ROSESE-809683 format. One record per residue: x, y, z of N, C-alpha, C, CB in turn; residue in one letter; residue number from 1. Coordinates in steps of 0.001 Angstrom, whole numbers, plus 500000, padded with zeros to 6 digits. Glycine has a CB too. Example, Ala and Ser with C-alpha at 12.3 -4.5 7.8 and 13.67 -1.06 7.14 Angstrom:
BEGIN
MIVEX    npx    npy    npz   capx   capy   capz    cpx    cpy    cpz   cbpx   cbpy   cbpz res   n
MIVEX 513190 494310 507800 512300 495500 507800 513200 496700 507800 511308 495527 509046   A   1
MIVEX 512850 497750 507080 513670 498940 507140 512900 500030 507870 514084 499402 505725   S   2
end
This chain:
BEGIN
MIVEX    npx    npy    npz   capx   capy   capz    cpx    cpy    cpz   cbpx   cbpy   cbpz res   n
MIVEX 639590 476437 611777 639483 475678 613060 639015 476757 614109 640946 474948 613496   M   1
MIVEX 637959 476468 614832 637465 477490 615823 638510 477430 617001 635883 477161 616353   P   2
MIVEX 638507 478572 617661 639350 478690 618855 638550 478994 619997 640393 479710 618711   V   3
MIVEX 638943 478653 621196 638196 478871 622414 638308 480371 622716 638737 477972 623609   T   4
MIVEX 637200 481057 622954 637237 482450 623233 637973 482713 624496 635877 483006 623301   P   5
MIVEX 638625 483883 624611 639364 484268 625774 638365 484431 626948 640170 485581 625506   S   6
MIVEX 638860 483970 628123 638024 484112 629321 638499 485269 630119 638034 482847 630173   L   7
MIVEX 639364 486103 629582 639883 487277 630315 638677 488157 630715 640933 488103 629426   A   8
MIVEX 638590 488538 631987 637563 489358 632463 636300 488608 632729 637326 490421 631537   G   9
MIVEX 636359 487267 632690 635170 486509 632879 635072 485901 634346 635129 485402 631815   S  10
MIVEX 635896 486351 635233 635792 485921 636566 634585 486593 637216 637070 486210 637316   S  11
MIVEX 633809 485869 638095 632582 486429 638601 632967 487520 639660 631654 485286 639222   P  12
MIVEX 632126 488563 639741 632326 489575 640670 631636 489301 641948 631911 490821 640131   V  13
MIVEX 630731 488313 641923 629979 487855 643151 629541 486428 642961 628718 488762 643442   N  14
MIVEX 629675 485639 643972 629228 484279 643997 628460 484006 645328 630440 483318 643828   E  15
MIVEX 627402 483209 645198 626607 482891 646390 625886 481630 646116 625618 484020 646765   R  16
MIVEX 625336 480973 647180 624475 479779 646983 623139 480062 647708 625180 478430 647550   T  17
MIVEX 622062 479883 646997 620757 480018 647569 620088 478654 647635 619916 481005 646768   V  18
MIVEX 619850 478144 648854 619446 476713 648998 620543 475879 648323 617990 476419 648333   D  19
MIVEX 620240 475242 647173 621166 474364 646503 621683 475027 645194 620484 473004 646207   R  20
MIVEX 621078 476174 644890 621402 476886 643599 622607 477695 643682 620292 477775 643170   L  21
MIVEX 623594 477470 642862 624847 478290 642786 624589 479512 641881 626077 477423 642217   K  22
MIVEX 625030 480638 642272 624836 481842 641548 626155 482481 641305 623913 482764 642267   V  23
MIVEX 626499 482795 639972 627657 483474 639560 627301 484745 638862 628479 482617 638706   K  24
MIVEX 627678 485903 639385 627409 487166 638823 628613 487804 638168 626878 488034 639843   A  25
MIVEX 628467 488460 637010 629535 488981 636162 629199 490425 635813 629717 488114 634870   F  26
MIVEX 630280 491214 635579 630224 492569 635377 629489 492842 634016 631631 493148 635428   A  27
MIVEX 629632 492004 633028 629052 492224 631711 628355 490982 631245 630113 492644 630705   T  28
MIVEX 627483 491192 630291 626798 490054 629602 627800 489197 628880 625731 490561 628595   R  29
MIVEX 628741 489821 628256 629789 489002 627526 630596 488146 628433 630745 489897 626758   Q  30
MIVEX 631009 488626 629608 631737 487830 630576 630863 486725 631089 632237 488685 631723   A  31
MIVEX 629624 486998 631364 628709 485973 631789 628557 484839 630767 627381 486587 632069   M  32
MIVEX 628397 485122 629498 628285 484153 628520 629572 483378 628264 627823 484771 627326   G  33
MIVEX 630654 484045 628266 631916 483405 628215 632116 482282 629349 632982 484489 628324   A  34
MIVEX 631799 482723 630508 632010 481753 631671 630970 480628 631627 631905 482509 633082   A  35
MIVEX 629773 480974 631270 628717 479882 631181 629099 478930 630118 627284 480451 630877   A  36
MIVEX 629397 479408 628922 629723 478494 627817 631003 477584 628143 629976 479354 626504   G  37
MIVEX 631942 478276 628808 633237 477518 629180 632841 476481 630176 634402 478487 629810   S  38
MIVEX 632038 476807 631119 631684 475734 632152 630903 474608 631469 630801 476345 633364   D  39
MIVEX 629994 474890 630572 629237 473871 629873 630254 472968 629113 628173 474530 628884   V  40
MIVEX 631172 473639 628394 632147 472894 627615 632996 471998 628475 633020 473828 626848   A  41
MIVEX 633403 472495 629588 634285 471702 630502 633478 470486 631074 634839 472633 631711   T  42
MIVEX 632244 470654 631418 631446 469483 631860 631163 468514 630688 630097 469959 632489   R  43
MIVEX 630930 469073 629510 630730 468163 628346 631966 467288 628048 630384 468992 627088   L  44
MIVEX 633104 467917 628079 634264 467116 627800 634502 466063 628854 635456 467981 627672   K  45
MIVEX 634282 466439 630121 634463 465428 631218 633553 464259 631063 634219 466052 632585   A  46
MIVEX 632301 464525 630692 631257 463503 630495 631652 462604 629259 629817 464206 630270   L  47
MIVEX 632093 463255 628203 632472 462493 627047 633759 461589 627296 632712 463472 625884   L  48
MIVEX 634501 461932 628298 635572 461101 628672 635216 459832 629344 636422 461813 629486   A  49
MIVEX 633949 459762 629778 633482 458557 630557 632284 457952 629977 633184 458902 631990   T  50
MIVEX 631629 458519 629056 630378 458050 628489 630460 457955 626895 629218 459024 628936   K  51
MIVEX 629745 456962 626388 629769 456829 624923 628983 457968 624300 629187 455457 624472   V  52
MIVEX 627888 458377 624855 626943 459393 624370 626582 460359 625444 625693 458755 623832   T  53
MIVEX 626510 461557 625215 626038 462619 626096 624792 463205 625553 627080 463694 626281   V  54
MIVEX 623724 463297 626420 622430 463752 625966 622154 465186 626562 621307 462713 626395   R  55
MIVEX 621881 466134 625680 621767 467516 626151 620443 468108 625662 622973 468376 625657   M  56
MIVEX 619893 469024 626481 618738 469872 626167 619143 471288 626046 617663 469743 627207   I  57
MIVEX 618687 471985 625075 619057 473427 624896 617835 474326 624786 619927 473608 623633   F  58
MIVEX 617948 475432 625500 616990 476450 625324 617234 477308 624136 616931 477252 626490   A  59
MIVEX 616216 477981 623584 616382 478869 622364 615852 480211 622725 615622 478306 621073   A  60
MIVEX 616684 481120 622890 616264 482527 623250 617494 483408 623151 615627 482616 624732   A  61
MIVEX 617291 484741 622940 618415 485637 622891 619304 485648 624110 617937 486963 622661   P  62
MIVEX 618746 485266 625273 619511 485152 626472 620666 484176 626436 618636 484790 627529   S  63
MIVEX 620499 483229 625464 621481 482074 625310 622621 482473 624341 620735 480749 624751   Q  64
MIVEX 622521 483642 623630 623379 483955 622552 624868 483808 622891 623092 485316 622102   N  65
MIVEX 625277 484423 623982 626694 484426 624345 627155 483084 624869 626966 485489 625376   E  66
MIVEX 626345 482466 625607 626689 481142 626144 626923 480111 625024 625572 480649 627082   T  67
MIVEX 625976 480146 624046 626062 479169 622894 627216 479547 621950 624696 479136 622075   L  68
MIVEX 627530 480858 621869 628582 481221 620979 629934 480774 621587 628551 482743 620704   S  69
MIVEX 630076 480868 622873 631337 480321 623515 631408 478806 623372 631403 480699 625050   T  70
MIVEX 630392 478082 623584 630369 476685 623547 630620 476146 622165 629107 476207 624062   L  71
MIVEX 630025 476786 621145 630222 476477 619736 631675 476645 619338 629339 477358 618870   A  72
MIVEX 632384 477651 619863 633784 478001 619471 634776 477203 620250 634066 479495 619681   A  73
MIVEX 634372 476371 621134 635333 475611 622026 635939 474463 621285 634627 475070 623310   T  74
MIVEX 637223 474291 621325 637924 473184 620683 637819 471916 621563 639421 473561 620428   N  75
MIVEX 638025 470807 620944 638233 469547 621670 637011 468848 622160 639077 469786 622799   G  76
MIVEX 635797 469145 621575 634575 468467 621891 634226 467520 620762 633449 469463 622145   I  77
MIVEX 633959 466353 621006 633547 465370 620023 631998 465400 619947 634089 463926 620399   D  78
MIVEX 631556 466321 619179 630080 466542 619016 629379 465375 618368 629816 467788 618180   W  79
MIVEX 630069 464516 617704 629483 463345 617025 628903 462393 618107 630579 462596 616126   S  80
MIVEX 629298 462525 619289 628774 461665 620352 627757 462405 621316 629968 461112 621171   R  81
MIVEX 627238 463477 620745 626164 464203 621498 624819 464081 620856 626500 465675 621627   V  82
MIVEX 623880 463759 621676 622432 463684 621230 621773 464982 621825 621654 462267 621779   T  83
MIVEX 621209 465762 620925 620686 467087 621324 619131 467095 621209 621321 468232 620415   A  84
MIVEX 618504 467789 622137 617052 468071 622150 616896 469570 622370 616286 467235 623280   F  85
MIVEX 615748 470045 622078 615374 471405 622549 614112 471364 623402 615156 472360 621345   H  86
MIVEX 613876 472491 624046 612941 472592 625146 611463 472747 624789 613328 473707 625960   M  87
MIVEX 611301 473483 623713 609873 474012 623430 609797 474386 621986 609486 475299 624339   D  88
MIVEX 608574 474519 621466 608433 474977 620144 607000 475522 619945 608760 473854 619162   E  89
MIVEX 606935 476620 619247 605602 477218 618975 604768 476306 618069 605757 478620 618312   Y  90
MIVEX 603429 476389 618294 602485 475740 617472 601889 476799 616505 601399 475046 618335   I  91
MIVEX 601874 476473 615202 601225 477412 614308 602097 478137 613381 600516 478357 615052   G  92
MIVEX 603419 478133 613594 604399 478867 612744 604832 477947 611574 605677 479327 613605   L  93
MIVEX 605081 478599 610460 605637 477790 609307 606928 477132 609685 605877 478677 608053   A  94
MIVEX 607192 475932 609094 608373 475199 609525 609678 475952 609279 608422 473878 608826   T  95
MIVEX 609609 476925 608376 610891 477658 608069 610843 479032 608702 611129 477797 606504   D  96
MIVEX 609847 479334 609558 609748 480595 610274 611042 480870 611138 608473 480572 611181   A  97
MIVEX 611678 482021 611004 612874 482251 611716 612686 482306 613190 613479 483455 611261   P  98
MIVEX 611433 482563 613685 611170 482626 615094 611077 481237 615770 609905 483385 615311   Q  99
MIVEX 611037 480178 614962 610921 478822 615489 612207 478529 616285 610700 477761 614322   R 100
MIVEX 611978 477841 617434 613203 477637 618281 614152 476676 617638 612836 477113 619682   F 101
MIVEX 613633 475732 616842 614546 474861 616129 615476 475570 615219 613806 473885 615367   G 102
MIVEX 614914 476608 614474 615703 477362 613608 616712 478164 614369 614866 478216 612781   Q 103
MIVEX 616372 478694 615496 617360 479456 616293 618449 478522 616724 616708 480137 617534   Y 104
MIVEX 618195 477303 617133 619259 476412 617580 620121 475956 616417 618675 475206 618297   L 105
MIVEX 619514 475810 615223 620354 475475 614033 621394 476588 613829 619458 475305 612719   R 106
MIVEX 620945 477898 613854 621858 478990 613601 622960 479130 614640 621099 480250 613521   R 107
MIVEX 622558 478947 615866 623453 479295 617001 624361 478188 617501 622637 479751 618135   H 108
MIVEX 623989 476932 617203 624737 475840 617709 624767 474622 616742 624170 475448 619032   I 109
MIVEX 623629 474115 616386 623612 472777 615732 624339 472835 614384 622136 472277 615523   F 110
MIVEX 624110 473830 613524 624817 473905 612278 626352 474192 612434 624174 474970 611435   D 111
MIVEX 626664 474667 613589 628089 475050 613772 628938 473839 614326 628186 476291 614771   L 112
MIVEX 628288 472988 615074 629031 471947 615698 628641 470551 615215 628863 472044 617154   V 113
MIVEX 627526 470414 614656 626996 469149 614016 626990 468051 615077 627890 468695 612744   R 114
MIVEX 626030 468110 616010 625875 466935 616964 625566 465705 616163 624722 467178 618039   P 115
MIVEX 625889 464535 616714 625666 463288 616073 624155 463037 615819 626265 462183 616913   G 116
MIVEX 623334 463407 616774 621911 463367 616602 621259 464576 617192 621349 462136 617203   V 117
MIVEX 620328 465209 616368 619534 466310 616814 618100 465918 616679 619842 467582 616039   V 118
MIVEX 617365 465930 617850 615949 465607 617816 615136 466885 617947 615584 464608 618934   N 119
MIVEX 614476 467311 616876 613643 468514 616775 612193 468158 617158 613706 469117 615321   F 120
MIVEX 611588 469096 617917 610173 468980 618144 609491 469434 616951 609718 469742 619339   I 121
MIVEX 608515 468478 616353 607812 468765 615141 606390 469296 615608 607728 467446 614180   D 122
MIVEX 606286 470575 615691 604911 471105 616193 603886 471175 615072 605050 472565 616823   S 123
MIVEX 604335 470760 613866 603328 470664 612797 602601 469312 612850 603993 470855 611408   A 124
MIVEX 603204 468351 613599 602628 467039 613824 601391 467140 614716 603665 466102 614449   N 125
MIVEX 600532 466145 614701 599429 466115 615692 600042 466235 617099 598565 464775 615561   D 126
MIVEX 599489 467149 617889 600124 467459 619212 600271 466314 620114 599360 468473 619926   A 127
MIVEX 599173 465463 620227 599249 464330 621135 600270 463279 620595 597827 463691 621314   A 128
MIVEX 600286 463118 619311 601266 462174 618738 602657 462655 618899 601000 461935 617286   A 129
MIVEX 602856 463924 618805 604197 464476 618906 604707 464394 620368 604207 465946 618400   E 130
MIVEX 603732 464642 621303 604175 464453 622766 604601 463030 623065 603015 464829 623756   C 131
MIVEX 603873 462090 622457 604227 460641 622621 605612 460438 621936 603082 459654 621958   R 132
MIVEX 605806 460862 620702 607090 460559 619974 608186 461222 620718 607077 461050 618469   R 133
MIVEX 608146 462488 621036 609251 463179 621608 609503 462767 623049 609026 464638 621521   Y 134
MIVEX 608368 462438 623726 608558 461913 625102 609226 460593 625135 607257 461796 625808   G 135
MIVEX 609024 459739 624176 609723 458423 624126 611189 458689 623857 609114 457464 623011   D 136
MIVEX 611583 459670 623047 612982 459975 622800 613683 460509 624040 613099 460973 621678   L 137
MIVEX 613048 461304 624779 613589 461907 625962 613796 460841 627034 612674 463021 626463   L 138
MIVEX 612871 459885 627167 612878 458936 628182 613764 457729 627798 611476 458523 628480   R 139
MIVEX 614323 457755 626555 615227 456686 626162 616493 456542 626976 615597 456875 624786   A 140
MIVEX 616922 457548 627641 618101 457564 628459 618157 458818 629304 619331 457449 627606   G 141
MIVEX 619141 458853 630207 619237 460019 631086 619603 461278 630350 620239 459771 632161   P 142
MIVEX 619201 462417 630874 619617 463717 630375 620829 464220 631204 618424 464736 630438   I 143
MIVEX 621914 464445 630527 623195 464767 631238 623259 466220 631425 624456 464276 630468   D 144
MIVEX 622964 467121 630477 623239 468509 630601 621966 469286 630083 624557 468887 629798   I 145
MIVEX 621539 470308 630765 620458 471187 630353 620975 472631 630342 619223 471036 631299   V 146
MIVEX 620905 473302 629193 621270 474682 629056 619972 475476 628949 622202 474910 627823   C 147
MIVEX 619682 476304 629951 618312 476907 630011 618481 478351 630441 617342 476119 631026   L 148
MIVEX 617302 479037 630404 617152 480358 630841 616031 480540 631751 617019 481215 629750   G 149
MIVEX 615656 481795 632092 614446 482009 632887 613662 483188 632103 614826 482409 634494   I 150
MIVEX 612384 483064 632033 611551 484050 631427 611239 485217 632366 610294 483413 630962   G 151
MIVEX 610665 486300 631828 610392 487437 632567 609335 487204 633580 610038 488502 631701   E 152
MIVEX 608512 486188 633408 607531 485789 634387 607978 484620 635232 606261 485457 633713   N 153
MIVEX 609302 484262 635110 609836 483131 635859 609624 481804 635222 609255 483100 637181   G 154
MIVEX 609159 481770 633949 609006 480434 633356 610328 479822 633065 608188 480489 632092   H 155
MIVEX 610336 478449 633002 611429 477739 632427 610827 476845 631401 612250 476963 633474   I 156
MIVEX 611466 476804 630213 610915 476399 628905 609598 477301 628824 610608 474703 628807   A 157
MIVEX 608444 476633 628411 607216 477385 628339 606242 477026 629476 606563 477151 627000   F 158
MIVEX 606876 476664 630657 606074 476410 631803 605781 477749 632520 606779 475403 632735   N 159
MIVEX 604820 478465 632110 604415 479689 632641 603639 479414 633917 603609 480471 631634   D 160
MIVEX 603554 480402 634872 602862 480139 636134 601548 479508 636067 602704 481325 636834   P 161
MIVEX 600627 479791 635100 599361 479190 635139 599335 477618 634785 598496 479960 634202   P 162
MIVEX 600429 477211 634108 600441 475737 633628 601584 475016 634301 600612 475615 632014   V 163
MIVEX 602457 475647 635038 603577 474962 635622 603193 474022 636791 604567 475975 636088   A 164
MIVEX 603753 472831 636722 603552 471773 637770 604871 471162 638063 602531 470662 637321   K 165
MIVEX 605217 471305 639412 606551 470669 639802 606413 469136 639772 607025 471145 641282   F 166
MIVEX 605195 468604 639823 605033 467196 639858 604362 466658 638551 604220 466824 641083   D 167
MIVEX 604544 467394 637472 603819 467088 636220 604099 465612 635831 604265 468080 635045   D 168
MIVEX 603034 464893 635481 603229 463505 635044 603594 463405 633620 602017 462702 635281   A 169
MIVEX 603574 464499 632846 603927 464435 631405 605407 464760 631268 603049 465437 630540   E 170
MIVEX 605922 464216 630209 607311 464569 629734 607349 465843 628907 607896 463422 628888   T 171
MIVEX 606380 465967 627999 606221 467095 627145 604785 467284 626911 606967 466942 625860   I 172
MIVEX 604255 468586 626888 602867 468818 626808 602491 470089 625995 602332 468903 628178   K 173
MIVEX 601300 470222 625636 600758 471415 624947 600331 472426 626036 599518 471031 623989   V 174
MIVEX 600787 473666 625810 600419 474771 626795 599918 475960 626057 601638 475203 627687   V 175
MIVEX 599066 476690 626764 598675 478060 626213 599648 479049 626925 597040 478453 626519   E 176
MIVEX 600229 479961 626105 601124 480915 626599 600429 482066 627341 601927 481422 625493   L 177
MIVEX 600894 482456 628458 600248 483601 629124 600731 484907 628458 600570 483609 630676   D 178
MIVEX 600018 486030 628849 600301 487322 628165 601700 487771 628462 599302 488419 628595   D 179
MIVEX 602293 487595 629671 603602 488116 629937 604581 487347 629129 603942 488060 631408   A 180
MIVEX 604398 486074 628948 605402 485287 628105 605284 485790 626664 605127 483668 628165   C 181
MIVEX 604072 486001 626113 603984 486468 624736 604587 487806 624573 602577 486503 624276   R 182
MIVEX 604374 488677 625503 604957 490042 625450 606450 489920 625478 604462 490939 626635   Q 183
MIVEX 607040 489038 626232 608525 488864 626204 609062 488633 624857 608946 487732 627063   Q 184
MIVEX 608350 487866 624067 608816 487551 622753 608871 488814 621875 607923 486494 622129   Q 185
MIVEX 608015 489737 622193 608069 491089 621454 609190 491845 622072 606683 491951 621560   V 186
MIVEX 609311 491867 623330 610488 492562 624050 611793 492159 623561 610481 492292 625529   N 187
MIVEX 611997 490828 623253 613259 490205 622717 613468 490514 621336 613265 488733 622856   D 188
MIVEX 612468 491153 620596 612649 491434 619200 612396 490323 618272 613944 491892 618984   G 189
MIVEX 611749 489233 618731 611522 488047 617975 610219 488207 617158 611461 486821 618910   C 190
MIVEX 609304 489024 617578 608066 489259 616891 607764 490727 616819 606946 488531 617557   F 191
MIVEX 607046 491187 615781 606813 492675 615627 605659 493137 616544 606469 493043 614107   P 192
MIVEX 604790 492277 616968 603665 492710 617771 603140 491588 618666 602558 493222 616876   S 193
MIVEX 602448 491968 619671 601870 490850 620571 600916 490006 619802 601114 491431 621836   F 194
MIVEX 600173 490538 618896 599181 489685 618237 599787 488692 617291 598201 490516 617500   A 195
MIVEX 601048 488972 616899 601789 487983 615932 602424 486868 616673 602921 488701 615096   S 196
MIVEX 602462 486864 617963 603087 485851 618798 602026 484632 618917 603494 486494 620277   V 197
MIVEX 602556 483388 618602 601577 482304 618742 601011 482186 620160 602213 480990 618345   P 198
MIVEX 599833 481652 620240 599207 481455 621596 599487 480152 622228 597742 481596 621517   T 199
MIVEX 599967 479137 621509 600168 477833 622031 601501 477256 621684 599123 476958 621571   H 200
MIVEX 601981 476341 622413 603323 475759 622206 603344 474352 622745 604427 476614 622892   A 201
MIVEX 604395 473606 622401 604832 472403 623047 605998 472628 623972 605182 471394 622039   L 202
MIVEX 605996 472176 625193 607075 472397 626033 607392 471131 626821 606795 473546 626920   T 203
MIVEX 608751 470957 627126 609171 469971 628087 608614 470436 629436 610747 469802 628111   L 204
MIVEX 608273 469505 630293 607711 469862 631611 608850 470083 632579 606744 468754 632147   T 205
MIVEX 608451 470612 633786 609491 470930 634795 610194 469672 635239 608879 471647 636021   I 206
MIVEX 609483 468520 635530 610216 467338 635989 611256 466871 634890 609188 466171 636328   P 207
MIVEX 610833 467029 633559 611814 466624 632567 613034 467475 632576 611222 466643 631223   T 208
MIVEX 612931 468807 632773 614082 469626 632827 614950 469357 634180 613613 471116 632722   L 209
MIVEX 614230 469150 635254 614911 468930 636547 615532 467560 636469 613919 469046 637787   M 210
MIVEX 615240 466678 635581 615850 465354 635568 617307 465384 634987 614960 464391 634740   S 211
MIVEX 617598 466577 634393 619040 466607 633924 620052 466600 635073 619294 467870 633060   G 212
MIVEX 621120 465990 634893 622142 465881 635926 622790 467160 636242 623161 464926 635539   T 213
MIVEX 623055 467992 635148 623870 469188 635350 623034 470367 634634 625424 468989 634709   H 214
MIVEX 622629 471388 635254 621886 472436 634765 622746 473783 634724 620639 472566 635617   L 215
MIVEX 622748 474468 633582 623479 475705 633386 622450 476748 632919 624667 475527 632341   F 216
MIVEX 622189 477764 633791 621071 478652 633491 621610 480083 633262 620014 478626 634656   C 217
MIVEX 621496 480587 632032 621963 481986 631724 620915 482917 631721 622628 482089 630443   S 218
MIVEX 621096 484009 632530 619965 484939 632657 620479 486418 632599 619185 484668 634015   V 219
MIVEX 620802 486885 631478 621317 488270 631347 620185 489371 631133 622310 488310 630144   P 220
MIVEX 620518 490489 631374 619731 491625 630887 618737 492327 631857 618980 491164 629751   G 221
MIVEX 618425 493556 631697 617600 494266 632644 616134 493733 632777 617576 495701 632248   P 222
MIVEX 615634 493156 631687 614245 492721 631652 614105 491467 632523 613780 492444 630181   T 223
MIVEX 615179 490865 632942 615145 489631 633696 615389 489906 635238 616223 488643 633121   K 224
MIVEX 615671 491186 635622 616062 491402 637022 614957 491045 637978 616470 492839 637243   R 225
MIVEX 613700 491356 637737 612607 490984 638599 612571 489437 638748 611261 491532 638031   N 226
MIVEX 612690 488807 637609 612513 487280 637681 613738 486686 638435 612396 486606 636163   A 227
MIVEX 614928 487205 638288 616063 486710 639056 615897 487007 640603 617376 487367 638507   V 228
MIVEX 615327 488137 640929 615134 488483 642339 614099 487521 642898 614680 489987 642521   T 229
MIVEX 613012 487267 642195 612055 486380 642662 612494 484916 642796 610945 486474 641813   R 230
MIVEX 613304 484571 641716 613894 483260 641803 614755 482925 643059 614707 483084 640631   T 231
MIVEX 615524 483946 643403 616504 483793 644536 615838 484086 645856 617733 484740 644357   L 232
MIVEX 614834 484924 645900 614390 485457 647196 612948 485035 647543 614491 486988 647186   N 233
MIVEX 612214 484618 646565 610829 484294 646802 610635 482944 647280 610051 484481 645625   G 234
MIVEX 609289 482632 647714 608998 481233 648131 609063 480348 646925 607600 481106 648818   A 235
MIVEX 609503 479086 647114 609504 478179 645998 608145 477715 645757 610413 477029 646213   I 236
MIVEX 607667 477979 644510 606289 477659 644132 606089 477922 642634 605277 478495 644976   G 237
MIVEX 604979 477549 642094 604707 477737 640639 604298 479146 640329 603611 476783 640159   T 238
MIVEX 604114 480058 641320 603870 481456 641012 605128 482017 640273 603552 482277 642342   E 239
MIVEX 606234 481459 640545 607515 481772 639908 608193 480437 639680 608413 482753 640789   C 240
MIVEX 607933 479798 638537 608374 478396 638390 609868 478196 638456 607888 477854 637102   P 241
MIVEX 610631 479257 638111 612119 479087 638219 612608 478937 639642 612833 480274 637593   S 242
MIVEX 611845 479212 640686 612254 478983 642014 612612 477469 642249 611153 479451 642955   T 243
MIVEX 612029 476623 641419 612279 475146 641651 613753 474819 641415 611377 474250 640689   V 244
MIVEX 614496 475671 640655 615935 475459 640456 616697 475403 641725 616503 476520 639608   L 245
MIVEX 616236 476060 642784 616888 475971 644135 616880 474664 644693 616264 476847 645098   R 246
MIVEX 616082 473715 644220 616006 472336 644693 616934 471372 643944 614592 471852 644579   R 247
MIVEX 617566 471858 642818 618298 470929 641999 619688 470677 642619 618418 471465 640554   H 248
MIVEX 620226 469470 642493 621438 469096 643082 622659 469750 642423 621546 467646 643045   A 249
MIVEX 622561 470179 641153 623687 470779 640448 623166 471734 639375 624591 469685 639818   D 250
MIVEX 622691 472915 639843 622375 473946 638918 623161 475189 639209 620925 474230 638936   C 251
MIVEX 623705 475813 638149 624400 477116 638320 623645 478124 637527 625906 477066 637865   T 252
MIVEX 623309 479274 638130 622717 480450 637449 623821 481457 637161 621582 481111 638323   M 253
MIVEX 623904 481964 635888 624800 482906 635502 624059 484225 635165 625600 482385 634370   Y 254
MIVEX 624458 485331 635916 623748 486618 635755 624720 487732 635475 622925 486954 637005   V 255
MIVEX 624235 488864 635028 625137 489959 634791 624664 491263 635676 625160 490276 633189   D 256
MIVEX 625364 492312 635557 624981 493407 636417 623627 493972 636127 625964 494467 636324   K 257
MIVEX 623086 493736 634965 621732 494168 634575 620654 493336 635155 621588 494161 633111   D 258
MIVEX 620939 492060 635308 619862 491123 635760 620007 490817 637250 619904 489783 634941   S 259
MIVEX 621023 491209 637866 621318 490868 639264 621678 492037 640096 622409 489892 639335   Y 260
MIVEX 621066 492418 641156 621340 493619 641926 622700 493503 642569 620259 493857 642986   A 261
MIVEX 623210 492327 642814 624529 492198 643601 625721 492241 642720 624588 490878 644401   G 262
MIVEX 625605 492401 641376 626706 492369 640516 627443 493662 640447 626284 491978 639222   A 263
end
């Protein structure tokens, strides 16, 4: 039986609000993940107390490791009443490639907690057909919780600056990944070289992500410091797509001393 990880040492060392975005800074990455995962679990339990089904979207990236580990180990969640989605998926990788985001989420959350329904993006399908299929699933009901991160270039999901639209009419779309995004995948240790990173992907759009009622954004590590600074201090615009989070009614960003100058 899993036990809830200890939250000792997980109190924020700094809290602030930027526009509508709540920011919680922690001394360590581990404390950040423990706090973020605990907050997600608390919200999920509260929603399950009042709703038959809770619909969640998950990011897949090393930045989510500690948050998902805490969430997966938390007792008292009826995962059979959770419908899960993920944010994005590469085009062109083998279905069993370990770098696929669906595979990451299987390892880090889905195979551990067994949600009642898991909806995977099938990027081997015809792209237009898959956008219609997955878009229909997403639009079938409200999104309650989104667990996300921020890329080094400020992307959320794979909405890189060249393709990000705050008023996107699509629910999910095909995108070409920009060079900074592809290099991040190498920096994260997911691919051995820039050339081995796929050039295209399917991604949920910014309005789809922003439609979630409660957003929990985990952004640890030194490679994210510039993106965090731009998110909090820059003008809201698609040059740094994550700045849009400052407009959301209930988004909390979790950072550590490496990603946030004020920690």
